C-alpha distance (Angstrom), angle and dihedral (degrees) to the residues before:
residue distance angle dihedral
X1 . . .
X2 3.83 . .
X3 3.80 116.6 .
X4 3.81 106.8 -81.2
X5 3.83 89.2 -138.7
X6 3.77 90.2 57.8
X7 3.84 92.1 49.5
X8 3.79 91.0 51.9
X9 3.76 94.2 44.6
X10 3.88 89.9 49.9
X11 3.77 92.0 54.6
X12 3.83 93.8 46.3
X13 3.87 89.4 47.6
X14 3.76 92.1 51.0
X15 3.79 94.6 45.6
X16 3.79 96.6 35.2
X17 3.75 85.6 -144.3
X18 3.80 132.7 94.4
X19 3.80 91.1 -158.3
X20 3.89 94.2 53.6
X21 3.80 90.5 43.8
X22 3.72 90.7 53.6
X23 3.77 91.5 51.8
X24 3.79 92.6 49.8
X25 3.79 93.5 46.1
X26 3.85 95.3 44.0
X27 3.86 89.5 -123.1
X28 3.71 135.2 123.5
X29 3.77 116.5 -100.1
X30 3.83 92.6 -117.1
X31 3.78 89.1 53.9
X32 3.71 91.3 53.0
X33 3.78 91.6 46.9
X34 3.84 90.0 50.6
X35 3.81 94.0 51.6
X36 3.85 91.0 50.3
X37 3.76 90.7 48.0
X38 3.80 89.7 50.8
X39 3.79 90.8 55.1
X40 3.90 91.0 46.9
X41 3.74 89.0 52.9
X42 3.85 91.5 48.5
X43 3.85 90.9 54.4
X44 3.84 92.3 34.3
X45 3.73 92.0 -131.9
X46 3.78 140.9 92.7
X47 3.84 114.0 -100.5
X48 3.87 96.0 -174.8
X49 3.76 135.1 44.2
X50 3.86 104.7 -140.1
X51 3.76 126.9 -156.1
X52 3.83 131.8 162.7
X53 3.74 93.7 -95.9
X54 3.78 107.2 29.2
X55 3.81 147.6 4.2
X56 3.80 130.5 -137.1
X57 3.77 135.8 -174.7
X58 3.81 120.9 -97.7
X59 3.83 117.8 -139.7
X60 3.80 88.1 -95.7
X61 3.75 89.5 50.2
X62 3.85 90.5 52.4
X63 3.80 87.9 52.9
X64 3.83 94.2 48.0
X65 3.80 89.4 47.1
X66 3.79 91.4 54.9
X67 3.77 93.6 54.0
X68 3.84 93.7 38.3
X69 3.78 90.6 59.7
X70 3.81 91.0 52.3
X71 3.85 94.1 44.4
X72 3.82 94.8 47.9
X73 3.83 92.7 47.1
X74 3.76 92.7 48.8
X75 3.81 90.5 47.3
X76 3.78 92.8 51.1
X77 3.82 89.8 46.8
X78 3.77 92.9 51.1
X79 3.82 94.7 47.6
X80 3.82 90.1 47.7
X81 3.81 94.3 49.7
X82 3.78 91.2 46.2
X83 3.84 88.7 52.3
X84 3.77 91.8 49.0
X85 3.76 92.0 56.5
X86 3.81 86.2 78.1
X87 3.81 88.7 61.6
X88 3.79 93.7 -121.2
X89 3.67 128.4 117.4
X90 3.80 104.4 -132.2
X91 3.72 143.9 135.3
X92 3.82 139.8 80.7
X93 3.77 119.2 -41.5
X94 3.83 111.2 -159.2
X95 3.81 99.9 -154.2
X96 3.76 128.2 -178.9
X97 3.81 127.9 -167.9
X98 3.77 137.1 177.8
X99 3.78 115.3 -110.0
X100 3.76 99.0 -101.8
X101 3.85 92.9 49.9
X102 3.80 94.0 42.2
X103 3.78 96.0 50.1
X104 3.76 103.4 35.4
X105 3.83 111.1 22.8
X106 3.81 110.9 22.2
X107 3.88 109.3 56.0
X108 3.80 97.3 74.0
X109 3.81 91.1 40.7
X110 3.75 92.1 50.9
X111 3.83 88.4 52.2
X112 3.84 89.4 53.8
X113 3.77 92.5 48.6
X114 3.84 91.3 49.7
X115 3.82 89.1 50.6
X116 3.79 90.0 51.9
X117 3.79 93.7 45.1
X118 3.80 109.2 26.7
X119 3.73 96.0 172.7
X120 3.81 91.8 63.4
X121 3.86 122.0 96.0
X122 3.77 110.4 -155.3
X123 3.81 115.7 -159.4
X124 3.79 112.7 -167.5
X125 3.81 126.3 -153.5
X126 3.83 116.3 -168.7
X127 3.76 121.5 -154.5
X128 3.80 140.3 124.0
X129 3.76 119.1 -67.2
X130 3.76 97.5 -99.3
X131 3.88 92.5 53.8
X132 3.85 90.2 46.7
X133 3.84 91.5 53.1
X134 3.79 91.9 48.0
X135 3.80 93.3 51.4
X136 3.74 93.1 47.4
X137 3.81 88.9 49.7
X138 3.79 93.9 53.0
X139 3.89 91.1 44.0
X140 3.70 98.9 -115.8
X141 3.82 86.5 119.3
X142 3.78 125.3 40.3
X143 3.83 97.4 -150.1
X144 3.79 138.3 0.9
X145 3.79 137.4 -154.4
X146 3.83 112.4 -151.1
X147 3.87 137.8 176.2
X148 3.74 98.5 -128.1
X149 3.79 136.8 44.8
X150 3.75 113.0 -84.1
X151 3.82 120.3 -120.7
X152 3.78 95.3 173.1
X153 3.87 108.3 135.1
X154 3.84 91.7 -139.5
X155 3.80 99.2 50.3
X156 3.72 137.2 77.3
X157 3.83 115.5 -142.0
X158 3.76 131.0 -157.2
X159 3.85 122.9 -175.1
X160 3.83 107.5 -129.0
X161 3.79 101.4 176.0
X162 3.78 147.4 -20.3
X163 3.81 130.7 -106.1
X164 3.80 130.3 -162.9
X165 3.75 118.8 -138.1
X166 3.85 120.4 -153.6
X167 3.81 138.1 -179.6
X168 3.82 114.8 -104.8
X169 3.78 128.9 -160.0
X170 3.77 139.3 160.8
X171 3.82 117.3 -79.6
X172 3.79 88.2 -112.6
X173 3.83 94.8 55.2
X174 3.82 115.8 109.8
X175 3.79 89.2 -131.2
X176 3.79 90.2 60.4
X177 3.82 89.7 78.3
X178 3.86 93.1 61.7
X179 3.78 123.4 97.2
X180 3.83 92.0 -150.1
X181 3.76 140.7 3.4
X182 3.82 136.4 -153.1
X183 3.76 124.9 -134.0
X184 3.87 92.1 -115.0
X185 3.78 89.8 58.8
X186 3.86 90.8 51.9
X187 3.77 89.4 53.9
X188 3.73 90.0 67.6
X189 3.81 95.5 54.3
X190 3.84 133.0 81.9
X191 3.79 99.7 -95.1
X192 3.77 129.3 -155.6
X193 3.83 111.3 -155.0
X194 3.82 138.0 -169.6
X195 3.82 117.4 -113.1
X196 3.75 125.5 -88.1
X197 3.85 112.1 -82.8
X198 3.77 92.1 34.7
X199 3.84 114.7 129.8
X200 3.80 89.8 -136.8
X201 3.78 90.5 51.8
X202 3.77 92.7 51.4
X203 3.80 92.4 49.3
X204 3.83 95.3 46.5
X205 3.77 91.8 47.9
X206 3.82 91.4 53.0
X207 3.77 89.1 47.5
X208 3.76 91.4 56.1
X209 3.77 92.5 46.6
X210 3.80 92.0 52.8
X211 3.81 87.4 53.0
X212 3.85 89.9 52.6
X213 3.74 92.7 -108.9
X214 3.81 115.5 125.4
X215 3.75 115.3 -135.9
X216 3.84 86.8 -135.6
X217 3.75 89.3 62.9
X218 3.87 93.0 58.8
X219 3.80 115.0 109.3
X220 3.79 93.5 -121.3
X221 3.85 110.5 -173.2
X222 3.79 97.2 171.2
X223 3.80 140.2 11.8
X224 3.75 111.6 -155.0
X225 3.81 131.1 -175.6
X226 3.73 95.0 -156.0
X227 3.83 125.4 71.3
X228 3.81 90.5 -153.0
X229 3.86 91.3 55.4
X230 3.82 88.8 49.9
X231 3.78 92.3 53.0
X232 3.78 89.7 47.2
X233 3.80 92.3 51.2
X234 3.75 92.7 47.5
X235 3.79 92.2 47.0
X236 3.81 87.8 52.8
X237 3.75 89.7 56.2
X238 3.75 97.9 -111.9
X239 3.81 95.1 131.7
X240 3.79 143.8 -53.6
X241 3.77 129.0 -79.1
X242 3.85 141.8 -170.0
X243 3.85 114.9 -122.9
X244 3.75 141.7 154.5
X245 3.78 113.1 -79.4
X246 3.79 89.6 -136.7
X247 3.76 90.8 64.7
X248 3.83 98.4 57.1
X249 3.79 103.4 47.3
X250 3.82 92.3 113.2
X251 3.76 93.5 48.9
X252 3.83 92.5 47.3
X253 3.79 90.5 50.9
X254 3.83 92.3 50.1
X255 3.78 92.8 43.7
X256 3.84 94.0 -121.0
X257 3.83 92.2 124.9
X258 3.79 138.5 23.7
X259 3.85 123.7 -140.9
X260 3.74 120.9 -150.2
X261 3.86 120.8 -169.5
X262 3.82 119.2 -119.7
X263 3.81 121.2 -120.6
X264 2.93 109.9 -120.9
X265 3.86 91.8 31.4
X266 3.81 118.6 -113.1
X267 3.87 109.5 -138.4
X268 3.81 114.4 165.9
X269 3.79 130.0 -170.9
X270 3.76 119.0 -121.4
X271 3.78 112.0 -145.7
X272 3.76 139.9 -159.6
X273 3.82 113.0 -143.6
X274 3.80 132.4 -165.4
X275 3.84 134.0 171.6
X276 3.78 117.0 -80.8
X277 3.78 111.8 -121.8
X278 3.80 94.3 15.6
X279 3.80 115.4 131.4
X280 3.82 107.5 -96.0
X281 3.74 106.7 -138.4
X282 3.82 123.8 -161.3
X283 3.77 87.8 -106.7
X284 3.85 92.7 54.0
X285 3.86 90.9 43.8
X286 3.74 90.2 48.9
X287 3.81 91.8 54.2
X288 3.76 93.4 44.3
X289 3.83 90.4 52.1
X290 3.82 90.8 46.6
X291 3.86 92.7 49.1
X292 3.74 92.8 51.5
X293 3.78 93.1 45.5
X294 3.75 104.3 38.4
X295 3.82 109.6 27.1
X296 3.82 91.8 70.1
X297 3.84 91.0 60.9
């Protein structure tokens, strides 16, 4: 029910990009620009300072953003509460998940959630943990599932399950015969890493630091943003990597990869995050309860 121009402006203001806002809103960039221009004409003032490389909010834009946040939150809360008067949990759940969780843990669970709440439409965004946190914080996602504990000041975080990480190598690699391996031993090997911003990367870097091994001292031969590409590179003998055990069950069964336990073990919490202070609808609460109860299975 909120003015469409206000919704578009809010997204542009949060992203500080007409292009990114268009992607999030499933609109063309000219359509986004037109909506913002209409709002500027309504207030008879510029809301953004524009240059070739970036945009920024004017003082008037800052004021409109402050009110837009409050208006949009209240509109969403009103619509949700009106819907809940029917006694049904329904509506659209804007869900984000890190790559590992989205590809290897979540699909079956989402099917179970949909069976329990058939009136709910879940829309899933897949990105690395940092991106998911940012989008939950700016309210373009309702809830996120990430691979590392959240320290974002605007988010609440609940640990929903634990995940073991292991070293993987090709079956022909000498380390494949070990029953466990220490961080110092890994520092001597060609290492294939996730990209910066990945929840797995953050957890693994912290693990090495706690073992007095600087991540800068690792012999990183590749940084890859896809778990499948990491597994392929390791299988080809290009190096070793640290991944979630839950993501390599097929490869272990087929004998394409070998998993070696870490010593000390690396067990990370997987967390569900949502915006602090945002109205917690029955739908959001139902998903939070479900995540804590079922993702640990």
